N, C-alpha and C positions, 0 to 999 in steps of 0.2 A: 580555491576552492569553492568559494561564494559563485564564482561565476560559471564554474562546473555543477553545482548545484542547482542554477537557475537553468542551464543549458540540456537537462537531462528532467527538467520539468518537476523537480522537487520542492523549489519555491519559486516564489516570483514578486515582482513590485507589486506593494500594497495597491489594490484597485481603488481603494479608499482614499487615497492620499490625494488631498486637497492644495497641496504646494504648487507653485508654477513651474518648479526646476524638478523634472520626473526622476532625475540622476540622487536625488536625496531622499526618494520614497524608500521607507524601511521596506526589508524581504518578509514575505508572509509564507508559511507553509502551506503548500496544496493539498488537495484532496489525494494527489498521487503521493506526495510528501509524507500523509498520514498514515496512507497504505504501506509505505516503507518503513516507518518507525516500528508498526506493529508486524512486520516479517522476521523470521528467524535471523541471527546475527549474521551465519553463513550466505542465505539468499541475500542480505543488505550488500555484503562484500562483493558477491558475484555480481550484482548489479553494478557495482563500480569498476570493477575488473572488464565487464562486457562494454559500458559505456566508454571506458578507457581504450578500448580495442578499437572501436567504432569511432570514437575520436580522430584515428589517424586515416581516416577513410581519405584523405586528400593530401596526406604527406607524401614524398618522394620515397621514403624507405617504409612505407607500411607494411609491405608483405613481410620484411625483413624484423620488424618491430612485433609483428603478431607473432611470427615463429619464435622468437625469441622468447615472447610472453608467453606462449603456451609451453613451451621449453623449461622456463622458467618456474612456472606452475607445477610441472611434472615432475622436476627434481625436489623442488621443497618438499614433496610428501614425502622424500625418503631423507630427509635433514630431521636433525634433532634441535628440539627448542633449547634457545640458550647457547647453542655451541656455534662459533664462530667459524666463517669460511671467507677466505682471500678472496678478491676480487680476480686473481689470477686462473682461478677456474673457471672464468667465463671466455677466455682469451684475451691477449693483448692487444688486438686492434677491432676489437667487437664493440664498436659503438652502440649498436640497438641493444646490446644485452645490458652495457653500462645505463643506457636511458632509461631501460627498463626497469633496473635495479631501483635507480633513484626515484622512479615513478610509484614504484612497488613502497617505498621506504615512506613518500607522504601518505599511502593509503591505510600505514601501520601493519604492513603485512612483512617487513623486513625493519630491522634497527640496523642504522649504517654508522659507524664510527672508524676512527684511526687508530690503527696498532702498529706500532713500530715504523710512524711514516707511512704506511700503507693503508688504503681502506679495505674493511673487512664488513660482512653482512651477517648479521643474526636474526635466522628465522624467528617469528612470534607465535605464540599458539594461535594467534588468527589466522596465520598461513598454513600451518601444521593441519588444523582443524579444517579449514577450507577445503583443502585437496583429500583428505583422508575421508570425509563424508561423502555418502553417495547420494546426496540431494539431487534433484533435477528439477531444472526450472520451470516455474508455472504448475508444480503438481503438490496439491494440497495434501495427499498423503506423505508425499516426502517430507514436507515441512514437518508433519509430526513424528513421523517414524524414523526419517531418515538422518537424525543427529549422528556424529560420530561418536565411537565408543570414548574415545579420547576426551570428547567434551562431556559424555555423561559423567566419566569418572571426575573429572576437574570440576564439576558442579557438584558433586558428591563430597569430596573432599573440602570443598570452600564451605559447604554448610557445616562440616564436622570441626573445622579449624576454630581456635579458641579466640582469633580476631577474624570477624567475618570479612569477608570479602566484598570489594565494590564493583565488582565487575560479572558477578551472577544473578540470576533471579530465578527464583523456586515459587510458584503458586499454588494455594490451597483453593478452590472455591467450594463453598461450603452450601448446603441446601438453602439456608437462610438468606442467601445472595451476600454474604460475608467474603471478601476475598482477602486471604492471608498472603501477604508476599514478603520471602525472605529475601532482602535486597538493603545495601546502604547507597547504591547508587542514585543518584538526582534526577538522572535520565529516565531510569525505570520508574521512578516516583510520577514524574510529570507524564510518561507514556500512561501509566494506569489511569490519571488524571484524566485522559481523554474520555472515557467510557464509565468512570467510577465517580461515585459523588464526592466531592472534595471535602464537603462539610461534615463528611463522617470520618475523616482522615484521623488515625490514632496512631501512635509510633513508639516502640520500644529500640532498644540499641541494633539489634538486627532484623527486627520486624516490623512490617507496617500493615495496618488494617482498614480495609475499605468497603464501603457497601455499593453493589449494584442496583441502581434504580431506573424507574422508568424515563424521570427526566432525565440524568446522565447518559442513559443509552439514547435516548433522541437528541441530545445535545451533540454527541458523537456522530450520529446520521447528518446532522447539518452541517459539519465539518467535512463531510464525504466519505466518512470511515464507514464501511458496511457489516452486517452482522456476521457475516463470514470471515470477515478479518478479525473482528474481535475474540471471536470462537477460537480460529486458528491460533491466536496469539495467545490465549489461556491454554491450549492444549501443547503446543510447542513448548512453554515454560511452566508446564505440570510439574510438581515435585517429584523426585526422582522415586521417593518411597511408594507414590501411588501406581509408578510404573511398574517398581518391582513385585509390589504384592498384590499386582491386576485388578485394583482397584478404578472405578470409573474417574476419568480425569476430571470432566466437568459434569455436576449432578443433571440428571435428564430433566428437572424441572427449571433450571436454570436455563438450560439450552433451549427448552421450548419455549419459554418465556422471551429470550432475546430475539427467537425468529418471530413471535407472536408481535413484538414490538415494531421489529422490520415490518411485518405485512400491515399493521396499520398506515403505513405512510401511503399504502397503495388501495385502501378503501373507497377512496374519493379521487377521482383522475378530473383535473381541469381540463378542457378543451376549450379555445377562442373560435366562435361560431358567428355565422352571419344570420340574421333574421330577418326572413321573408315573410310579410303579410300579403297572402293569396287574396284575389278578390271575390273568388267563389269555391264552391266544392269542387268543379271540375277542374279549375286550374291548381287547385291543392292536389288532385290526384296526379293529373299530369306530370306535374312539376316534381312531386315527390317519387314518383315512379322513374323518372330521370335521373333524380339527385341518389336512388336507391342503388339504380342499376350502375352507376359510376362511383359508388361506395363515396359520395359527398354526404349522405343524409345523416346528421347526428340524432336528431327528434324529431318529429311532428305531433301537433296538437291538432286534431280533426275538429274538435269543438271549437276552435278558433280560428281557423284554417292558418295556422303558423307553421312555415319550415325553418327548422335550423340547420343551417348547411356549414360544413365543415370551412372554416376561412381560407385554409388552403385551397379549395376548389369552390371558391364563391364565384371567381369570375365566369366558368364556364355553365356556372348554373344560371347566371344574369344573362349570358348570351343566349341561352337556351329560353329564358323567360321572354326576351323582347322577340325573339322568333316566333315563340308558341303564341302570343298576344298579337303579334301581325297576323297571324294565319287565322286566328281566331276572327280579327276584323274583316277579313276578305272574305270569309266564307258569311 
């Protein structure tokens, strides 16, 4: 599983590792990995399934495995959670289907066990919700509105249960930038800590409280998390009561402020340039005109006869300057 996460770009070897043996370098989460953490659970599982299918591109049985995997997923949509199914339904000599079954078991889509000496599989809620949802990959609107009815009902039941569940998350974002999260999952708490102020953390048996601050959002940006990903995460995991009563899932002032903090990163754009000191105003005018026509001019100061040329195009500017000076000497 660790190799699989590395191969799909969710983790990587620590680039700051100073040891001589790179094989001992710890794994760290990439910016793509943080984006993955903020996605809806269905989108996360779909990503694993799609990468699993792509991983068989060089397998001799790739066509049969992909066909069986898609057929398996379609069939899971008609199965019931917790009801056992004997492997005989897959066919006696169907090796591809049995391979897919074992791999889906590793992803948590199926629970495999032996019953009376034979292997049986039990579809999990993850599998049924995955197939029942109408989410489309890459669609932000689908992330927000495409959750299945089964998943929403299970979340409501979990919140009403006398013993809080560890597998669900419901958020209430308040106008004072306080985030109220109904969860007992350490993973959810760590995920919220990506963009919330961990020093403001307070906890009750089934509720945690965080605050969103400018520093916490900026620290998330430094990890590669975007404002859209943070807002989508809060939308997807909004409390069902907010949806049922038609209340705003995220207060407008919180949404606008997160977007403003994101724009702060682009107020100043750093660009590497090559500085050229012109000999006189004539050279300044000629070289400046050439640099402007070739989109190489970053800035020019007429009172000092200095030109600032984009570094990526400074070689062509130097060539033009030599030719222009040579032409001036001959004339």
